[in-house]
PASEBA-1860 file (N, C-alpha, C; in nm, 3 decimals):
! residues 259
1> MQKGIRLK> 1.675/0.673/-1.624/1.612/0.640/-1.498/1.681/0.716/-1.385 ~ 1.602/0.778/-1.297/1.657/0.857/-1.188/1.651/0.776/-1.059 ~ 1.764/0.756/-0.998/1.772/0.679/-0.876/1.691/0.746/-0.765 ~ 1.608/0.666/-0.699/1.531/0.715/-0.586/1.397/0.775/-0.620 ~ 1.365/0.789/-0.750/1.235/0.842/-0.790/1.137/0.727/-0.799 ~ 1.043/0.723/-0.706/0.949/0.611/-0.694/0.811/0.669/-0.668 ~ 0.719/0.649/-0.762/0.599/0.729/-0.770/0.471/0.645/-0.774 ~ 0.362/0.714/-0.747/0.229/0.652/-0.756/0.143/0.735/-0.850
9> GGIDDKSF> 0.057/0.669/-0.929/-0.029/0.742/-1.020/-0.135/0.653/-1.080 ~ -0.222/0.713/-1.160/-0.329/0.640/-1.224/-0.289/0.586/-1.360 ~ -0.382/0.515/-1.423/-0.354/0.460/-1.556/-0.404/0.552/-1.667 ~ -0.466/0.666/-1.630/-0.510/0.761/-1.732/-0.389/0.822/-1.802 ~ -0.409/0.870/-1.923/-0.298/0.919/-2.005/-0.218/1.030/-1.937 ~ -0.287/1.128/-1.880/-0.219/1.245/-1.824/-0.132/1.209/-1.704 ~ -0.188/1.134/-1.611/-0.113/1.092/-1.492/0.003/1.002/-1.530 ~ -0.022/0.907/-1.616/0.081/0.811/-1.652/0.197/0.879/-1.725
17> ANRLSHEP> 0.167/0.969/-1.816/0.272/1.041/-1.889/0.355/1.126/-1.794 ~ 0.289/1.187/-1.696/0.361/1.268/-1.599/0.460/1.183/-1.520 ~ 0.417/1.066/-1.477/0.507/0.980/-1.399/0.627/0.936/-1.483 ~ 0.602/0.896/-1.607/0.712/0.851/-1.692/0.810/0.964/-1.722 ~ 0.762/1.088/-1.723/0.850/1.201/-1.754/0.960/1.220/-1.650 ~ 0.939/1.163/-1.531/1.039/1.174/-1.425/1.138/1.057/-1.425 ~ 1.125/0.969/-1.522/1.215/0.854/-1.536/1.231/0.778/-1.404 ~ 1.120/0.731/-1.347/1.125/0.667/-1.215/1.180/0.525/-1.219
25> EIVELFLT> 1.219/0.477/-1.101/1.260/0.337/-1.084/1.139/0.247/-1.063 ~ 1.037/0.301/-0.995/0.917/0.225/-0.961/0.796/0.315/-0.981 ~ 0.689/0.257/-1.034/0.560/0.325/-1.037/0.455/0.228/-0.983 ~ 0.373/0.278/-0.891/0.259/0.202/-0.841/0.132/0.260/-0.903 ~ 0.058/0.175/-0.971/-0.065/0.217/-1.038/-0.183/0.205/-0.942 ~ -0.240/0.319/-0.907/-0.355/0.318/-0.817/-0.480/0.290/-0.900 ~ -0.545/0.179/-0.875/-0.657/0.134/-0.957/-0.791/0.165/-0.890 ~ -0.891/0.184/-0.974/-1.026/0.207/-0.925/-1.117/0.090/-0.964
33> EHDMERTP> -1.234/0.091/-0.907/-1.335/-0.009/-0.943/-1.357/-0.012/-1.094 ~ -1.361/0.106/-1.155/-1.387/0.115/-1.299/-1.268/0.067/-1.382 ~ -1.147/0.078/-1.327/-1.030/0.028/-1.400/-1.037/-0.123/-1.418 ~ -1.108/-0.191/-1.329/-1.120/-0.335/-1.340/-1.203/-0.377/-1.461 ~ -1.270/-0.279/-1.523/-1.344/-0.306/-1.646/-1.258/-0.285/-1.770 ~ -1.135/-0.240/-1.751/-1.044/-0.217/-1.863/-0.905/-0.271/-1.831 ~ -0.904/-0.398/-1.794/-0.777/-0.460/-1.758/-0.676/-0.466/-1.872 ~ -0.716/-0.468/-2.000/-0.614/-0.462/-2.104/-0.528/-0.336/-2.095
41> LIRERIRQ> -0.588/-0.224/-2.051/-0.510/-0.101/-2.036/-0.412/-0.114/-1.919 ~ -0.454/-0.180/-1.812/-0.363/-0.204/-1.700/-0.240/-0.282/-1.749 ~ -0.265/-0.387/-1.825/-0.156/-0.467/-1.879/-0.066/-0.384/-1.972 ~ -0.128/-0.300/-2.053/-0.050/-0.216/-2.144/0.042/-0.122/-2.067 ~ -0.009/-0.061/-1.959/0.073/0.029/-1.879/0.192/-0.045/-1.817 ~ 0.167/-0.165/-1.768/0.276/-0.243/-1.708/0.381/-0.276/-1.812 ~ 0.338/-0.311/-1.932/0.433/-0.343/-2.039/0.512/-0.219/-2.081 ~ 0.446/-0.103/-2.083/0.517/0.021/-2.114/0.626/0.047/-2.010
49> MRSRGIKA> 0.595/0.024/-1.885/0.694/0.045/-1.780/0.808/-0.055/-1.792 ~ 0.771/-0.180/-1.812/0.873/-0.284/-1.821/0.971/-0.257/-1.936 ~ 0.920/-0.202/-2.047/1.006/-0.172/-2.161/1.107/-0.064/-2.128 ~ 1.080/0.016/-2.024/1.171/0.122/-1.982/1.253/0.081/-1.859 ~ 1.236/-0.042/-1.814/1.310/-0.088/-1.697/1.251/-0.042/-1.565 ~ 1.123/-0.003/-1.566/1.056/0.046/-1.446/0.982/-0.069/-1.379 ~ 1.003/-0.087/-1.249/0.929/-0.190/-1.175/0.783/-0.149/-1.161 ~ 0.693/-0.246/-1.181/0.550/-0.217/-1.179/0.484/-0.276/-1.055
57> YMHHPSKY> 0.416/-0.190/-0.983/0.328/-0.230/-0.873/0.188/-0.179/-0.905 ~ 0.090/-0.244/-0.851/-0.048/-0.197/-0.860/-0.103/-0.183/-0.719 ~ -0.211/-0.105/-0.706/-0.282/-0.095/-0.579/-0.427/-0.134/-0.605 ~ -0.470/-0.241/-0.540/-0.606/-0.291/-0.549/-0.706/-0.177/-0.525 ~ -0.818/-0.173/-0.595/-0.916/-0.065/-0.573/-0.953/-0.052/-0.425 ~ -0.970/0.070/-0.381/-1.002/0.094/-0.240/-1.152/0.094/-0.213 ~ -1.232/0.118/-0.318/-1.376/0.129/-0.296/-1.456/0.046/-0.397 ~ -1.577/0.013/-0.356/-1.674/-0.051/-0.444/-1.807/0.020/-0.425
65> RGAYLDIL> -1.857/0.080/-0.532/-1.982/0.155/-0.527/-1.984/0.258/-0.414 ~ -1.870/0.327/-0.401/-1.861/0.437/-0.306/-1.824/0.400/-0.164 ~ -1.818/0.272/-0.133/-1.787/0.227/0.004/-1.649/0.161/0.006 ~ -1.575/0.185/0.114/-1.443/0.124/0.127/-1.455/-0.028/0.137 ~ -1.365/-0.095/0.070/-1.365/-0.241/0.070/-1.330/-0.298/0.207 ~ -1.384/-0.415/0.234/-1.360/-0.486/0.359/-1.369/-0.635/0.329 ~ -1.262/-0.707/0.353/-1.259/-0.850/0.323/-1.364/-0.927/0.402 ~ -1.408/-0.872/0.515/-1.509/-0.938/0.598/-1.649/-0.885/0.573
73> SEQPEMFA> -1.666/-0.807/0.466/-1.798/-0.751/0.437/-1.903/-0.861/0.423 ~ -2.020/-0.834/0.478/-2.133/-0.927/0.466/-2.223/-0.891/0.350 ~ -2.185/-0.787/0.275/-2.261/-0.751/0.155/-2.216/-0.841/0.040 ~ -2.305/-0.921/-0.015/-2.266/-1.020/-0.116/-2.192/-0.960/-0.236 ~ -2.235/-0.843/-0.282/-2.172/-0.784/-0.401/-2.032/-0.735/-0.371 ~ -2.012/-0.673/-0.253/-1.877/-0.631/-0.216/-1.788/-0.754/-0.193 ~ -1.842/-0.853/-0.127/-1.769/-0.978/-0.101/-1.718/-1.035/-0.233 ~ -1.806/-1.040/-0.334/-1.769/-1.097/-0.464/-1.669/-1.008/-0.536
81> FYRESTAE> -1.690/-0.877/-0.533/-1.599/-0.786/-0.603/-1.458/-0.795/-0.545 ~ -1.449/-0.800/-0.412/-1.317/-0.808/-0.348/-1.240/-0.929/-0.399 ~ -1.304/-1.042/-0.401/-1.235/-1.165/-0.438/-1.211/-1.177/-0.589 ~ -1.308/-1.135/-0.668/-1.291/-1.145/-0.813/-1.185/-1.048/-0.863 ~ -1.183/-0.926/-0.811/-1.082/-0.829/-0.853/-0.943/-0.871/-0.807 ~ -0.935/-0.928/-0.688/-0.806/-0.977/-0.639/-0.753/-1.089/-0.728 ~ -0.841/-1.181/-0.765/-0.799/-1.292/-0.851/-0.752/-1.241/-0.987 ~ -0.821/-1.142/-1.042/-0.782/-1.087/-1.172/-0.647/-1.015/-1.163
89> LLRICEEE> -0.626/-0.939/-1.057/-0.499/-0.868/-1.042/-0.385/-0.965/-1.015 ~ -0.413/-1.073/-0.946/-0.310/-1.174/-0.925/-0.269/-1.236/-1.058 ~ -0.366/-1.261/-1.146/-0.332/-1.313/-1.280/-0.244/-1.215/-1.356 ~ -0.277/-1.087/-1.346/-0.194/-0.986/-1.413/-0.054/-0.986/-1.355 ~ -0.042/-0.997/-1.225/0.091/-1.003/-1.161/0.171/-1.121/-1.215 ~ 0.107/-1.236/-1.223/0.175/-1.357/-1.267/0.219/-1.348/-1.413 ~ 0.134/-1.287/-1.495/0.159/-1.285/-1.639/0.239/-1.165/-1.687 ~ 0.240/-1.057/-1.607/0.304/-0.934/-1.652/0.421/-0.890/-1.563
97> DAKCVIHA> 0.464/-0.975/-1.470/0.578/-0.944/-1.384/0.553/-0.817/-1.303 ~ 0.449/-0.821/-1.222/0.414/-0.708/-1.137/0.377/-0.759/-0.998 ~ 0.351/-0.666/-0.907/0.303/-0.699/-0.774/0.187/-0.606/-0.741 ~ 0.106/-0.646/-0.642/-0.015/-0.571/-0.611/-0.031/-0.551/-0.461 ~ -0.046/-0.427/-0.420/-0.075/-0.392/-0.281/-0.224/-0.410/-0.258 ~ -0.260/-0.467/-0.144/-0.400/-0.493/-0.113/-0.426/-0.467/0.035 ~ -0.543/-0.411/0.064/-0.587/-0.389/0.202/-0.687/-0.497/0.240 ~ -0.678/-0.546/0.363/-0.784/-0.632/0.415/-0.908/-0.548/0.444
105> HYVGMGNM> -0.885/-0.425/0.484/-0.994/-0.330/0.508/-0.932/-0.191/0.515 ~ -1.017/-0.091/0.519/-0.972/0.047/0.532/-1.016/0.101/0.668 ~ -1.122/0.179/0.671/-1.171/0.231/0.799/-1.311/0.179/0.823 ~ -1.349/0.175/0.950/-1.485/0.135/0.983/-1.513/-0.012/0.956 ~ -1.514/-0.093/1.059/-1.544/-0.235/1.044/-1.666/-0.271/1.128 ~ -1.764/-0.182/1.129/-1.883/-0.208/1.208/-1.850/-0.208/1.357 ~ -1.904/-0.302/1.428/-1.883/-0.311/1.573/-1.784/-0.421/1.609 ~ -1.705/-0.465/1.513/-1.612/-0.574/1.541/-1.507/-0.529/1.642
113> PIDRESTI> -1.493/-0.602/1.752/-1.394/-0.562/1.854/-1.252/-0.592/1.810 ~ -1.159/-0.517/1.865/-1.017/-0.541/1.837/-0.968/-0.641/1.941 ~ -0.983/-0.768/1.911/-0.940/-0.872/2.004/-0.882/-0.989/1.926 ~ -0.834/-1.089/1.997/-0.767/-1.202/1.933/-0.864/-1.283/1.848 ~ -0.985/-1.303/1.897/-1.084/-1.381/1.822/-1.113/-1.317/1.686 ~ -1.134/-1.186/1.686/-1.162/-1.116/1.561/-1.041/-1.118/1.468 ~ -0.921/-1.107/1.527/-0.799/-1.110/1.447/-0.782/-1.246/1.379 ~ -0.817/-1.353/1.449/-0.810/-1.486/1.389/-0.914/-1.501/1.279
121> KLREAIAS> -1.030/-1.441/1.297/-1.132/-1.442/1.191/-1.079/-1.372/1.066 ~ -1.012/-1.260/1.086/-0.952/-1.189/0.973/-0.842/-1.273/0.910 ~ -0.762/-1.337/0.992/-0.655/-1.425/0.941/-0.712/-1.534/0.851 ~ -0.821/-1.593/0.893/-0.883/-1.700/0.813/-0.936/-1.646/0.681 ~ -0.989/-1.525/0.683/-1.040/-1.465/0.559/-0.926/-1.438/0.462 ~ -0.814/-1.387/0.512/-0.698/-1.362/0.425/-0.646/-1.494/0.369 ~ -0.637/-1.596/0.455/-0.585/-1.726/0.412/-0.675/-1.792/0.308 ~ -0.799/-1.747/0.297/-0.891/-1.805/0.199/-0.872/-1.745/0.060
129> IPGYDSGL> -0.790/-1.642/0.049/-0.766/-1.576/-0.080/-0.655/-1.652/-0.154 ~ -0.683/-1.710/-0.269/-0.577/-1.780/-0.343/-0.461/-1.685/-0.374 ~ -0.340/-1.731/-0.344/-0.222/-1.650/-0.370/-0.191/-1.547/-0.263 ~ -0.260/-1.554/-0.149/-0.241/-1.454/-0.043/-0.095/-1.447/0.003 ~ -0.024/-1.561/-0.005/0.113/-1.568/0.044/0.215/-1.585/-0.069 ~ 0.173/-1.552/-0.191/0.259/-1.572/-0.308/0.375/-1.474/-0.315 ~ 0.362/-1.362/-0.243/0.459/-1.254/-0.256/0.422/-1.159/-0.368 ~ 0.318/-1.193/-0.443/0.269/-1.102/-0.547/0.162/-1.009/-0.490
137> LLWEDSTE> 0.092/-1.054/-0.387/-0.002/-0.971/-0.313/0.068/-0.925/-0.185 ~ 0.068/-0.795/-0.162/0.136/-0.737/-0.046/0.032/-0.666/0.040 ~ 0.015/-0.711/0.163/-0.095/-0.669/0.247/-0.057/-0.545/0.328 ~ -0.137/-0.439/0.309/-0.106/-0.308/0.369/-0.190/-0.281/0.493 ~ -0.128/-0.216/0.590/-0.196/-0.180/0.714/-0.283/-0.055/0.696 ~ -0.384/-0.043/0.782/-0.474/0.071/0.784/-0.446/0.157/0.907 ~ -0.516/0.270/0.917/-0.493/0.361/1.029/-0.572/0.322/1.153 ~ -0.664/0.228/1.137/-0.743/0.181/1.250/-0.798/0.043/1.216
145> GLFCYSNP> -0.857/-0.023/1.314/-0.919/-0.153/1.289/-0.825/-0.270/1.312 ~ -0.868/-0.388/1.268/-0.794/-0.511/1.294/-0.658/-0.515/1.224 ~ -0.652/-0.463/1.101/-0.524/-0.466/1.029/-0.452/-0.331/1.044 ~ -0.447/-0.287/1.168/-0.369/-0.170/1.208/-0.273/-0.217/1.316 ~ -0.152/-0.166/1.317/-0.053/-0.216/1.413/-0.083/-0.177/1.557 ~ -0.181/-0.090/1.579/-0.225/-0.065/1.716/-0.304/-0.184/1.771 ~ -0.346/-0.276/1.681/-0.406/-0.403/1.724/-0.292/-0.491/1.777 ~ -0.287/-0.517/1.906/-0.174/-0.591/1.962/-0.163/-0.736/1.917
153> YLIDDLIV> -0.266/-0.786/1.848/-0.266/-0.925/1.803/-0.226/-0.938/1.656 ~ -0.214/-0.827/1.585/-0.194/-0.833/1.441/-0.068/-0.909/1.401 ~ 0.043/-0.879/1.462/0.169/-0.941/1.420/0.174/-1.088/1.462 ~ 0.154/-1.115/1.591/0.175/-1.250/1.642/0.065/-1.349/1.602 ~ -0.057/-1.300/1.583/-0.169/-1.391/1.556/-0.218/-1.388/1.412 ~ -0.159/-1.304/1.329/-0.200/-1.300/1.189/-0.079/-1.302/1.095 ~ 0.007/-1.204/1.106/0.119/-1.193/1.012/0.217/-1.310/1.027 ~ 0.257/-1.338/1.149/0.357/-1.444/1.171/0.303/-1.582/1.132
161> PLNLPINV> 0.183/-1.622/1.178/0.133/-1.755/1.140/0.115/-1.774/0.990 ~ 0.078/-1.667/0.919/0.058/-1.676/0.775/0.187/-1.652/0.696 ~ 0.294/-1.613/0.767/0.416/-1.571/0.699/0.380/-1.473/0.587 ~ 0.301/-1.373/0.626/0.232/-1.287/0.530/0.324/-1.181/0.469 ~ 0.332/-1.175/0.336/0.409/-1.068/0.272/0.333/-0.935/0.287 ~ 0.400/-0.833/0.336/0.329/-0.709/0.367/0.393/-0.587/0.303 ~ 0.309/-0.485/0.290/0.353/-0.350/0.258/0.325/-0.266/0.381 ~ 0.428/-0.206/0.437/0.411/-0.121/0.554/0.396/0.024/0.509
169> DVSHTFIG> 0.281/0.083/0.540/0.263/0.226/0.517/0.309/0.297/0.643 ~ 0.421/0.368/0.633/0.482/0.429/0.751/0.388/0.529/0.817 ~ 0.315/0.606/0.737/0.225/0.705/0.797/0.105/0.637/0.863 ~ 0.052/0.531/0.803/-0.061/0.460/0.865/-0.022/0.407/1.002 ~ 0.097/0.349/1.011/0.144/0.296/1.139/0.160/0.408/1.240 ~ 0.219/0.519/1.197/0.241/0.636/1.283/0.106/0.690/1.334 ~ 0.008/0.698/1.246/-0.125/0.747/1.284/-0.193/0.649/1.380 ~ -0.176/0.519/1.353/-0.235/0.418/1.440/-0.189/0.431/1.584
177> FRGDNDKL> -0.066/0.481/1.602/-0.011/0.502/1.737/-0.013/0.649/1.777 ~ -0.094/0.728/1.706/-0.114/0.870/1.737/0.017/0.948/1.749 ~ 0.106/0.922/1.653/0.227/1.003/1.641/0.342/0.961/1.730 ~ 0.352/0.834/1.762/0.459/0.783/1.849/0.570/0.721/1.764 ~ 0.683/0.791/1.753/0.793/0.739/1.671/0.856/0.614/1.730 ~ 0.857/0.601/1.862/0.913/0.480/1.923/0.832/0.357/1.884 ~ 0.699/0.368/1.890/0.615/0.254/1.853/0.622/0.226/1.703 ~ 0.634/0.331/1.622/0.652/0.312/1.478/0.777/0.230/1.452
185> CEVLKRTA> 0.888/0.267/1.515/1.013/0.196/1.490/1.010/0.054/1.545 ~ 0.936/0.033/1.654/0.920/-0.103/1.706/0.849/-0.192/1.604 ~ 0.744/-0.137/1.541/0.672/-0.212/1.437/0.764/-0.238/1.318 ~ 0.839/-0.138/1.275/0.930/-0.156/1.161/1.031/-0.267/1.190 ~ 1.078/-0.275/1.312/1.173/-0.380/1.350/1.106/-0.517/1.349 ~ 0.987/-0.527/1.407/0.920/-0.656/1.419/0.869/-0.709/1.285 ~ 0.833/-0.617/1.197/0.777/-0.659/1.067/0.884/-0.675/0.959 ~ 1.007/-0.640/0.989/1.112/-0.644/0.886/1.121/-0.777/0.812
193> PYARYYHL> 1.106/-0.893/0.880/1.115/-1.020/0.806/1.002/-1.043/0.706 ~ 0.893/-0.968/0.718/0.775/-0.990/0.634/0.753/-0.876/0.534 ~ 0.816/-0.762/0.558/0.794/-0.644/0.475/0.871/-0.656/0.344 ~ 0.798/-0.648/0.234/0.858/-0.653/0.101/0.860/-0.517/0.035 ~ 0.786/-0.421/0.094/0.757/-0.297/0.024/0.710/-0.196/0.128 ~ 0.730/-0.067/0.099/0.690/0.039/0.192/0.626/0.155/0.118 ~ 0.530/0.218/0.184/0.480/0.348/0.142/0.541/0.451/0.236 ~ 0.616/0.544/0.180/0.680/0.648/0.260/0.599/0.776/0.247
201> VDSMGQRH> 0.544/0.819/0.358/0.453/0.935/0.364/0.470/0.998/0.502 ~ 0.467/1.129/0.508/0.476/1.194/0.640/0.337/1.220/0.695 ~ 0.330/1.254/0.823/0.202/1.275/0.890/0.225/1.349/1.021 ~ 0.122/1.418/1.065/0.124/1.477/1.200/0.081/1.374/1.303 ~ 0.035/1.258/1.258/0.008/1.148/1.349/-0.132/1.141/1.407 ~ -0.223/1.226/1.360/-0.357/1.227/1.418/-0.466/1.185/1.320 ~ -0.441/1.202/1.192/-0.540/1.167/1.090/-0.467/1.134/0.961 ~ -0.542/1.087/0.862/-0.481/1.046/0.735/-0.453/1.171/0.651
209> DSLPLGAG> -0.337/1.237/0.676/-0.307/1.364/0.611/-0.213/1.351/0.491 ~ -0.137/1.241/0.480/-0.055/1.210/0.361/0.033/1.328/0.319 ~ 0.122/1.368/0.407/0.206/1.486/0.384/0.337/1.452/0.312 ~ 0.396/1.550/0.244/0.530/1.530/0.188/0.630/1.503/0.301 ~ 0.734/1.431/0.270/0.835/1.402/0.372/0.898/1.533/0.421 ~ 0.911/1.544/0.553/0.965/1.664/0.614/0.857/1.761/0.660 ~ 0.732/1.739/0.617/0.623/1.829/0.655/0.546/1.778/0.776 ~ 0.582/1.660/0.825/0.514/1.602/0.940/0.611/1.576/1.054
217> LIDWERVK> 0.574/1.481/1.140/0.649/1.455/1.263/0.722/1.320/1.263 ~ 0.721/1.248/1.152/0.791/1.120/1.147/0.941/1.143/1.147 ~ 1.012/1.065/1.227/1.158/1.076/1.237/1.221/0.989/1.128 ~ 1.250/1.047/1.012/1.298/0.971/0.897/1.439/0.918/0.916 ~ 1.518/0.980/1.001/1.652/0.926/1.029/1.641/0.790/1.096 ~ 1.541/0.770/1.177/1.520/0.642/1.244/1.452/0.540/1.152 ~ 1.368/0.589/1.062/1.293/0.501/0.972/1.382/0.445/0.861 ~ 1.468/0.528/0.805/1.539/0.493/0.682/1.617/0.361/0.690
225> PFVEGKDF> 1.685/0.330/0.800/1.760/0.203/0.803/1.672/0.079/0.784 ~ 1.546/0.086/0.824/1.457/-0.029/0.807/1.415/-0.046/0.661 ~ 1.417/0.061/0.584/1.368/0.059/0.447/1.478/0.029/0.346 ~ 1.601/0.057/0.384/1.714/0.043/0.292/1.717/-0.096/0.228 ~ 1.734/-0.098/0.097/1.747/-0.223/0.024/1.614/-0.284/-0.018 ~ 1.503/-0.219/0.016/1.372/-0.272/-0.020/1.299/-0.172/-0.111 ~ 1.198/-0.221/-0.181/1.120/-0.135/-0.269/1.026/-0.046/-0.188 ~ 1.001/0.073/-0.241/0.909/0.166/-0.176/0.867/0.271/-0.278
233> IFEINLTG> 0.762/0.344/-0.243/0.723/0.463/-0.320/0.692/0.575/-0.221 ~ 0.687/0.696/-0.274/0.643/0.812/-0.198/0.495/0.834/-0.232 ~ 0.408/0.813/-0.133/0.264/0.817/-0.157/0.206/0.944/-0.094 ~ 0.229/1.056/-0.160/0.191/1.186/-0.105/0.057/1.231/-0.162 ~ -0.025/1.293/-0.078/-0.154/1.344/-0.124/-0.134/1.455/-0.227 ~ -0.204/1.446/-0.339/-0.192/1.544/-0.446/-0.323/1.623/-0.459 ~ -0.315/1.740/-0.522/-0.433/1.823/-0.539/-0.481/1.816/-0.684 ~ -0.597/1.875/-0.708/-0.650/1.883/-0.845/-0.679/1.746/-0.902
241> DHADCTPM> -0.633/1.726/-1.026/-0.660/1.598/-1.094/-0.552/1.493/-1.065 ~ -0.462/1.524/-0.973/-0.356/1.431/-0.929/-0.254/1.401/-1.039 ~ -0.254/1.480/-1.145/-0.162/1.452/-1.256/-0.020/1.495/-1.225 ~ -0.004/1.602/-1.149/0.129/1.656/-1.119/0.181/1.594/-0.990 ~ 0.288/1.515/-1.000/0.339/1.443/-0.882/0.460/1.512/-0.819 ~ 0.474/1.643/-0.839/0.590/1.716/-0.786/0.614/1.691/-0.637 ~ 0.510/1.687/-0.550/0.536/1.660/-0.408/0.605/1.525/-0.384 ~ 0.581/1.427/-0.469/0.648/1.299/-0.455/0.796/1.310/-0.493
249> VESAAFYA> 0.821/1.385/-0.600/0.958/1.404/-0.645/1.038/1.483/-0.540 ~ 0.974/1.584/-0.481/1.040/1.662/-0.376/1.065/1.576/-0.252 ~ 0.973/1.485/-0.223/0.993/1.394/-0.110/1.111/1.301/-0.135 ~ 1.130/1.261/-0.260/1.245/1.178/-0.295/1.376/1.251/-0.266 ~ 1.380/1.379/-0.298/1.499/1.458/-0.272/1.523/1.471/-0.120 ~ 1.416/1.492/-0.046/1.429/1.500/0.101/1.484/1.369/0.156 ~ 1.426/1.259/0.111/1.465/1.128/0.162/1.610/1.096/0.128 ~ 1.652/1.133/0.009/1.790/1.106/-0.033/1.889/1.180/0.057
257> AVR> 1.847/1.294/0.113/1.937/1.374/0.196/1.939/1.327/0.342 ~ 1.845/1.238/0.380/1.842/1.187/0.517/1.962/1.097/0.540 ~ 2.031/1.121/0.648/2.149/1.040/0.682/2.130/0.971/0.816
END
């Protein structure tokens, strides 16, 4: 096992074998809608990791029938898929010693305003999910919308009242504030009591670019003290079939050198 190697990948043979070849400490399995039809394979991958001493995380599917998931969706089929898939992944977490990252939404929430009333509506929807506060589901921020830290009500009117276990995506937060390192660090400080996990990714701060560490404008010397002692992965955008995770491994080396 290589200290500091923390990776993300799929459950397909090629991607999974590539991740294991780096002897990581943590692997996060990025799941798709179709993976939910083969949950025995998800369990098998987690058991393979556990046998090697690798911590297992999963990432809830991001899309359903081509559209990004939204916990507040008024489409009955998406509404049902969100909740049924979450319940199934929570069972896997409980039975296989894993954790699962989940988004309340991604981008585009219709015409819903970013205000306290809407934030409370989102809070109630999250609280309706069984196991939302178990620590096995870790709620991740988006680059825009209600569950983005640019929403001034997110922390005080949603995270704090629910004592919500969260995954902070450093690049999403940075993008939400259009590349402001001071505001990023303010969020990292305020969310520290609730953050169980982090996605470490660089960015230029204007769009979802998912850059290797050192290729963007995030000040990692300021970020690193907030992350120390907690679980994280390097979630870097990959090319081709996403099987080769070299940019993640290189980001690990960059991060290890940050003082």
